[in-house]
C-alpha positions in Angstrom: 24.8 50.1 31.4 26.9 47.0 31.9 28.6 46.0 35.2 31.8 48.0 34.3 29.7 51.3 34.3 29.0 51.0 38.1 30.8 53.5 40.4 34.2 52.3 41.3 34.8 50.5 38.1 37.2 51.2 35.3 35.2 51.8 32.0 35.4 53.6 28.7 34.6 57.3 28.7 31.6 58.2 26.5 31.8 61.4 24.4 28.8 62.7 26.3 31.1 62.9 29.4 33.6 65.3 27.8 32.9 68.0 30.3 33.5 65.7 33.2 36.8 64.8 31.8 37.7 68.4 31.3 36.9 69.1 35.0 39.2 66.3 36.1 42.0 67.5 33.9 41.7 71.0 35.2 42.1 69.8 38.8 44.7 67.1 38.2 46.9 69.2 36.0 46.4 72.6 37.6 50.1 72.9 38.6 51.3 72.0 35.1 48.9 74.5 33.5 50.0 77.3 35.8 53.7 76.6 35.2 53.1 76.6 31.4 50.8 79.6 31.4 47.9 77.9 29.7 44.2 77.2 30.2 43.3 73.5 29.8 39.7 74.6 29.2 40.7 76.8 26.4 42.8 73.9 25.0 39.8 71.6 24.7 37.0 74.1 24.2 37.1 73.9 20.4 36.8 70.1 20.4 33.4 70.3 22.0 32.0 71.6 18.7 33.3 68.5 17.0 31.6 66.0 19.2 28.7 65.3 16.8 31.2 64.8 14.0 33.3 62.5 16.1 30.3 60.3 17.0 29.5 59.9 13.3 33.1 59.0 12.5 33.2 56.4 15.2 30.0 54.9 13.8 31.3 54.8 10.2 34.9 53.9 11.1 35.1 52.3 14.5 38.9 52.1 14.4 38.9 55.9 14.6 38.3 55.5 18.4 41.9 54.3 18.6 43.0 57.9 18.2 41.8 58.9 21.7 40.4 55.9 23.6 39.9 57.0 27.2 39.4 54.9 30.3 37.9 56.5 33.5 37.4 55.4 37.1 34.2 56.5 38.8 34.2 56.9 42.6 31.3 58.4 44.5 29.8 59.7 41.2 32.9 61.5 40.2 35.8 60.9 37.7 38.5 60.0 40.2 41.1 59.1 37.5 41.4 58.8 33.7 43.9 57.8 31.0 43.9 58.2 27.3 45.7 56.0 24.7 46.3 56.9 21.0 47.5 54.9 18.1 50.4 56.8 16.5 49.8 57.7 12.9 48.9 54.6 10.8 51.2 52.4 12.8 48.8 49.9 14.4 51.6 48.5 16.7 52.8 51.8 18.1 50.7 53.7 20.8 51.1 56.7 23.0 49.7 57.1 26.6 48.8 60.5 27.8 46.5 62.4 30.2 47.2 60.0 33.1 45.1 62.0 35.6 44.2 61.3 39.2 42.0 63.7 41.2 44.0 65.0 44.2 41.4 63.6 46.6 41.9 60.1 45.3 45.7 60.0 45.0 47.7 57.3 46.9 45.1 54.6 46.2 47.0 52.8 43.4 44.6 54.2 40.7 47.4 55.2 38.3 48.8 51.6 38.3 45.3 50.3 37.6 44.9 52.7 34.8 48.2 51.9 33.2 47.5 48.1 33.5 44.1 48.5 31.9 45.5 50.7 29.1 48.2 48.2 28.3 45.6 45.4 28.2 43.6 47.5 25.7 46.6 48.3 23.6 47.5 44.6 23.4 44.0 43.7 22.5 44.1 46.2 19.6 47.4 44.7 18.3 49.8 47.2 19.9 53.3 46.1 20.4 55.1 49.3 21.6 54.0 52.0 24.0 55.4 55.4 24.7 54.7 58.0 27.4 56.3 61.2 28.8 56.8 62.1 32.4 58.3 65.2 34.1 61.6 64.6 35.7 60.4 66.1 39.0 57.4 63.7 39.1 59.5 61.0 40.9 56.5 58.9 42.0 55.2 58.6 38.5 58.6 57.9 37.0 59.2 55.2 39.5 55.8 53.7 38.9 56.3 53.4 35.2 59.8 52.0 35.7 58.4 49.4 38.1 55.9 48.4 35.3 58.7 47.7 32.9 59.0 51.0 31.0 62.5 52.0 30.0 64.0 55.4 29.7 64.4 56.4 26.0 64.9 60.1 25.6 65.1 63.4 27.5 64.0 66.8 26.4 63.7 70.3 27.9 60.7 72.7 27.8 61.4 76.5 27.9 58.9 79.3 28.2 59.2 82.9 27.0 57.2 85.9 25.8 58.9 86.7 22.5 58.9 89.4 19.9 60.1 89.2 16.3 63.8 88.1 16.2 66.3 89.3 13.7 66.9 87.0 10.7 69.8 84.5 11.0 72.5 83.9 8.4 73.3 80.3 7.5 75.8 78.5 5.3 75.3 78.5 1.6 74.8 74.7 1.6 71.8 75.0 4.0 68.2 75.7 3.1 65.0 76.2 5.2 61.6 75.4 3.8 58.1 74.8 5.0 56.8 71.2 4.6 53.4 70.4 3.3 51.2 68.2 5.5 51.6 65.4 2.9 55.4 65.4 3.2 56.4 62.8 5.7 59.7 61.3 4.5 62.1 64.1 5.7 60.6 63.9 9.2 60.8 60.1 9.3 64.4 60.2 8.0 65.4 62.7 10.6 63.7 61.1 13.6 65.0 57.7 12.7 68.6 59.0 12.7 68.1 61.0 16.0 66.6 58.0 17.9 68.6 56.8 20.9 69.8 53.2 21.0 67.2 52.5 23.6 64.5 53.9 21.3 65.8 51.8 18.4 65.6 48.7 20.5 62.3 49.3 22.4 60.2 51.5 20.2 61.9 51.9 16.8 60.7 54.8 14.6 58.6 53.5 11.7 57.3 55.1 8.4 53.7 54.5 9.4 54.0 57.0 12.3 54.4 59.8 9.7 52.7 58.6 6.5 49.1 59.7 7.0 46.6 59.3 4.2 44.3 62.0 2.8 41.5 61.3 5.3 43.9 61.6 8.3 45.3 64.8 7.0 41.9 66.2 6.4 40.8 65.3 9.9 43.8 66.9 11.5 43.0 70.1 9.7 39.4 70.0 10.9 40.6 69.4 14.5 43.2 72.1 14.3 40.6 74.6 13.0 38.3 73.7 15.8 41.0 74.3 18.4 41.9 77.6 16.6 45.4 76.4 15.8 47.6 76.5 12.7 50.2 73.8 12.3 53.5 74.3 10.5 56.7 72.4 10.0 60.0 74.0 9.0 62.8 71.7 7.6 66.5 72.6 7.7 68.5 70.8 5.0 72.3 70.7 4.7 73.7 69.6 1.4 70.3 67.9 0.7 70.1 66.1 4.0 67.5 66.9 6.7 69.3 67.9 9.9 66.5 69.8 11.7 62.7 70.2 12.0 60.6 72.7 13.9 57.0 71.7 14.3 54.7 74.6 15.4 51.2 74.8 16.9 50.3 78.5 16.5 47.3 79.8 18.3 44.9 81.8 16.2 42.8 83.1 19.1 43.0 83.2 22.9 46.0 83.7 25.2 47.4 80.2 25.4 51.1 79.9 24.3 52.2 78.9 20.9 54.2 75.6 21.0 57.3 74.7 19.0 59.0 71.3 19.1 62.5 71.2 17.7 64.4 68.1 16.5 67.9 68.6 15.3 71.1 66.7 14.8 73.7 67.3 17.6 76.3 68.3 15.0 73.9 70.9 13.6 72.9 72.5 16.9 74.7 75.7 15.9 72.0 76.1 13.2 69.1 75.7 15.7 68.6 79.5 15.8 67.8 79.4 12.1 64.8 77.1 12.6 63.7 78.6 15.9 63.8 82.1 14.5 61.6 81.1 11.6 59.1 79.3 13.8 59.0 82.2 16.4 58.7 85.0 13.9 55.7 83.2 12.2 54.0 83.2 15.6 54.4 86.8 16.7 53.0 88.7 13.6 54.4 92.0 14.9 53.3 91.6 18.5 54.9 89.6 21.4 53.4 86.3 22.2 54.1 83.6 24.8 55.8 80.4 23.6 56.5 76.9 24.9 59.5 75.4 23.2 60.4 71.7 23.5 64.0 71.0 22.5 66.5 68.2 22.8 68.7 68.1 25.9 71.4 70.1 24.2 73.2 72.9 26.0 73.8 75.0 22.9 70.2 75.0 21.9 69.0 75.8 25.4 71.6 78.5 25.7 70.3 80.2 22.6 66.8 80.2 23.9 67.9 81.6 27.2 69.7 84.4 25.4 66.5 85.6 23.8 64.6 85.6 27.2 63.3 82.1 27.7 63.5 80.1 30.9 63.6 76.4 31.6 60.4 75.2 33.2 60.6 71.4 33.0 62.5 68.4 31.8 60.6 65.5 30.2 61.6 61.9 30.1 60.2 59.7 27.4 59.7 56.1 28.4 58.9 53.1 26.3 57.7 49.5 26.7 57.5 46.6 24.3 54.3 44.8 25.1 
């Protein structure tokens, strides 16, 4: 062990410490998990079976580690805090920070700032130029911390929760079509997200093709990981007159009681057609029986109103922040 492995030091997490990381996340994110109705342990259980494969991949292709590089802080023999960074798609310059976790017993010691600082240093060393993260609107302390470190507010979204049964089919105009994208189709998603990006996003963290254009190996790996997590991924595209105006990306659970998750992107002018996409995504997830859903949507009153009309409730608002490093 080198000096950075001593207790109290920031260091890279080893794959053999996966269970310790899970224990920290369960404690640090207990409130989030309860609000969303999900089990963090169930979320990551399937990944444990992939650890031998991941070790081989990291040996054969060291850059693979950039997909989930995790830093941890040991104090008194425990994981006191952790942070994970991930390169987005094939874009070497664009990174995402997540799982910023501090054990409740060690909060108020400045560990989150240390973790963010170390993560940004690692990202710069790996050639990263732009960094994104999400924070709940009611987590004022975290939001203020990120802003004090230079992060700018880019986007806002709302998460709703509901236990839903099959919805009646929606009618849509004759110039609109809905179809399922293959995992190799990236251009419609890129085109849509590029047009939906706020001015702040265009300036700080512009959308790039490399975020979406994954090669055969990356797509194969995503399928393997999804299968291990007992998930099925789908994307439904809404076209109007040949132009993408909406996309619903679903993570459907094949086992367990954790909620399905649907993320909706849609042009403001096409918000009246959001029920078409959401109905398709929801009906694919219920299979004749009611199931719980988490649905992430733009901060749009019409879309949120539709989801409330079918029994969903708002549970959180998320702010996406970005930083040019």
